[in-house]
C-alpha positions as CSV (number, residue, x, y, z in Angstrom):
1,X,93.7,25.3,50.8
2,X,90.0,25.0,51.5
3,X,88.3,28.1,52.8
4,X,86.8,26.1,55.7
5,X,90.2,25.0,56.9
6,X,91.5,28.6,56.6
7,X,88.6,29.9,58.7
8,X,89.3,27.2,61.3
9,X,93.0,28.2,61.4
10,X,92.0,31.9,61.7
11,X,89.6,31.3,64.6
12,X,92.1,29.0,66.4
13,X,94.8,31.7,66.2
14,X,92.4,34.4,67.2
15,X,91.2,32.4,70.2
16,X,94.8,31.7,71.2
17,X,95.7,35.4,71.0
18,X,92.6,36.4,73.0
19,X,93.5,34.0,75.8
20,X,97.1,35.3,75.9
21,X,95.9,38.9,76.0
22,X,93.4,38.1,78.7
23,X,96.1,36.5,80.9
24,X,98.4,39.5,80.2
25,X,95.6,41.9,81.2
26,X,94.9,40.0,84.4
27,X,98.6,40.2,85.3
28,X,98.7,43.9,84.6
29,X,95.6,44.5,86.7
30,X,97.2,42.6,89.6
31,X,100.3,44.7,89.3
32,X,98.3,47.9,89.2
33,X,96.3,46.9,92.3
34,X,99.6,46.4,94.2
35,X,100.9,49.7,92.9
36,X,97.8,51.6,94.0
37,X,97.9,49.9,97.4
38,X,101.5,50.9,98.0
39,X,100.8,54.5,96.8
40,X,97.9,54.7,99.2
41,X,100.1,53.6,102.1
42,X,102.7,56.2,101.1
43,X,100.1,58.9,101.0
44,X,98.8,57.9,104.5
45,X,102.3,58.0,105.9
46,X,102.8,61.5,104.3
47,X,99.5,62.7,105.8
48,X,100.5,61.5,109.2
49,X,103.9,63.0,108.9
50,X,102.5,66.3,107.8
51,X,100.1,66.4,110.8
52,X,103.0,65.7,113.1
53,X,105.2,68.4,111.6
54,X,102.3,70.9,111.7
55,X,101.8,70.2,115.4
56,X,105.5,70.5,116.1
57,X,105.7,73.7,114.2
58,X,102.8,75.2,116.2
59,X,104.5,74.2,119.4
60,X,107.8,75.7,118.3
61,X,106.2,78.9,117.2
62,X,104.4,79.3,120.5
63,X,107.6,78.6,122.4
64,X,109.4,81.2,120.4
65,X,106.6,83.8,120.9
66,X,106.8,83.2,124.7
67,X,110.6,83.6,124.9
68,X,112.0,86.7,126.5
69,X,114.2,87.5,123.5
70,X,111.3,87.5,121.1
71,X,109.2,89.7,123.4
72,X,112.2,92.1,123.7
73,X,112.6,92.4,119.9
74,X,108.9,92.4,119.1
75,X,107.0,94.0,122.0
76,X,103.2,93.7,122.1
77,X,101.5,96.7,120.4
78,X,98.7,98.5,122.0
79,X,95.3,97.5,120.8
80,X,93.7,99.8,118.3
81,X,90.2,101.0,118.7
82,X,87.6,99.2,116.7
83,X,86.5,100.7,113.4
84,X,83.1,101.8,114.9
85,X,84.9,103.8,117.6
86,X,87.2,105.4,115.0
87,X,84.1,106.5,112.9
88,X,82.5,108.1,116.0
89,X,85.7,110.0,116.8
90,X,86.0,111.2,113.2
91,X,82.3,112.4,113.3
92,X,83.0,114.3,116.6
93,X,86.0,116.0,115.1
94,X,84.0,117.1,112.0
95,X,81.1,118.4,114.2
96,X,83.6,120.5,116.3
97,X,85.0,122.1,113.2
98,X,81.5,123.1,111.9
């Protein structure tokens, strides 16, 4: 076979494969676009659901804290003095001892 004919056959087959791979790549990209769109919608739904659940949990927690049974089991503690006041009291005690 003549080298020119072989070169023409090679370039014809290469062109054909390039076109087929290009079409295949376009189809894959279209599928990926659809996949990413559906994943994005799923993430949006999950975010909305998480926000809703968070709000409901906060409401439920506040209802539980306001219930009489919770207040009976866990009574409110007296407020502690601030750290500055505690330091002043400690200094006074030390001065009295000296």
